[in-house]
C-alpha positions in Angstrom: -12.3 11.3 -26.8 -12.1 11.7 -23.0 -9.7 10.1 -20.5 -10.7 6.8 -18.9 -10.9 7.4 -15.3 -9.7 4.7 -12.9 -10.5 4.5 -9.1 -7.4 5.0 -6.9 -8.8 2.5 -4.3 -6.4 -0.3 -4.3 -8.1 -3.4 -5.6 -11.5 -1.5 -7.0 -11.9 -2.1 -10.6 -14.1 0.7 -11.5 -13.3 2.6 -14.4 -15.4 5.2 -16.3 -15.5 2.9 -19.1 -16.7 -0.2 -17.5 -19.3 1.6 -15.5 -20.6 3.3 -18.5 -20.8 -0.2 -20.3 -22.7 -1.8 -17.4 -25.2 1.3 -17.2 -24.1 1.9 -13.5 -24.6 5.1 -12.0 -21.0 5.5 -10.7 -19.3 8.9 -10.4 -15.7 9.9 -10.2 -14.4 12.4 -7.7 -11.1 14.2 -7.5 -8.9 14.3 -4.4 -10.0 17.3 -2.2 -7.6 20.2 -1.9 -7.6 20.2 2.0 -4.7 18.4 3.0 -6.5 16.8 6.1 -9.3 15.5 4.1 -6.8 14.4 1.2 -4.8 12.4 3.6 -7.9 10.5 4.8 -8.6 9.8 1.1 -5.0 8.6 0.5 -5.5 6.3 3.5 -8.5 4.9 2.4 -6.8 3.9 -0.9 -4.4 1.5 0.9 -2.1 1.9 -2.0 0.8 -0.8 -1.8 3.4 1.9 -2.5 3.6 3.7 0.7 5.1 7.0 -0.8 2.1 7.1 -3.4 0.6 10.4 -3.7 -2.4 11.1 -6.0 -2.0 12.9 -9.4 -4.2 15.8 -10.5 -6.1 13.1 -12.6 -6.4 10.7 -9.6 -10.0 10.0 -8.3 -12.1 7.8 -6.2 -15.6 6.4 -7.5 -18.9 7.0 -5.7 -18.9 3.1 -4.6 -16.8 4.1 -1.6 -18.9 6.8 -0.4 -22.3 6.7 1.6 -25.2 8.5 0.0 -25.1 11.3 2.6 -21.7 12.1 1.3 -23.5 13.7 -1.8 -25.6 16.9 -2.2 -28.7 16.2 -3.8 -27.9 17.7 -7.4 -27.4 16.7 -10.7 -24.7 16.1 -11.7 -24.0 14.4 -8.2 -21.5 16.7 -6.2 -19.6 15.7 -3.1 -20.1 17.5 0.2 -16.9 19.2 1.6 -15.9 17.0 4.2 -16.8 13.6 2.7 -14.5 10.6 3.1 -14.6 7.2 1.6 -15.7 4.6 3.9 -17.3 1.8 1.7 -15.8 -1.3 0.2 -12.3 -0.3 1.2 -9.6 -2.9 1.4 -8.6 -3.8 4.8 -5.4 -2.6 6.3 -3.3 -5.6 6.0 -1.8 -5.4 9.5 -0.2 -8.7 9.2 1.5 -7.8 6.0 3.6 -5.3 7.6 4.3 -7.8 10.7 5.0 -10.6 8.2 7.5 -8.4 6.4 9.1 -7.4 9.7 9.1 -11.2 10.7 11.0 -12.0 7.3 13.4 -9.1 7.9 14.1 -10.3 11.5 14.6 -14.0 10.4 16.9 -12.7 7.6 18.8 -10.6 10.1 19.1 -13.5 12.6 20.3 -15.7 9.8 22.7 -13.4 8.7 23.8 -12.8 12.2 24.0 -16.6 12.6 26.1 -17.0 9.4 28.5 -14.2 10.6 29.0 -16.1 13.9 29.4 -19.1 12.2 32.0 -17.7 9.8 33.6 -16.3 12.9 33.7 -19.6 14.7 35.2 -21.3 11.5 37.9 -18.8 11.0 38.8 -19.2 14.8 38.6 -23.0 14.4 40.8 -22.7 11.0 43.3 -20.6 13.0 43.6 -23.0 15.9 44.2 -25.8 13.3 47.0 -24.0 11.6 48.4 -23.3 14.9 48.2 -26.8 16.0 49.6 -28.0 12.6 52.6 -25.8 12.8 53.5 -27.1 16.2 53.4 -30.5 14.8 55.9 -29.4 12.1 
C-alpha cells in the first residue's frame, strides 16, 4: 500500500487518494533541491506556520502549475525552474497587520493599566499621608 500524498499548498484539499477516486489527472511533485526555487515553492504554500519547512515527502499537486511547467512526457515531469502560480491562497496581508494591531492594542492597554496602577498607588499613598496628618 503506497503512502497517500497531500498537497502542501495551504487550503488545497488534493490528495493522491481523492484525485484517483475522482478520475482526475492530477500529479504530485516533490520540492526541488535548488534552494531558490524551493523557497519560491515554500512561499507559494502560504503555510500558517511561518517556520514550516517541507519534509522529504512534501509535495505540491499539478493544479498549481501552468501547462508550460511540464515536459511533454509520460509520466508527466516537471521542468527545472517551474514554480507554482495557479490556485494559490492569497497572502493575507491584513492578517499580519491585524495581528500587529491586536498586539499594539494589548500593549497600549497594558501600558494604560500600568499607568492606572501607578496613579492609584500614588493616590493611595497620598490618602495614607493625609490620614496620618489627621491623627
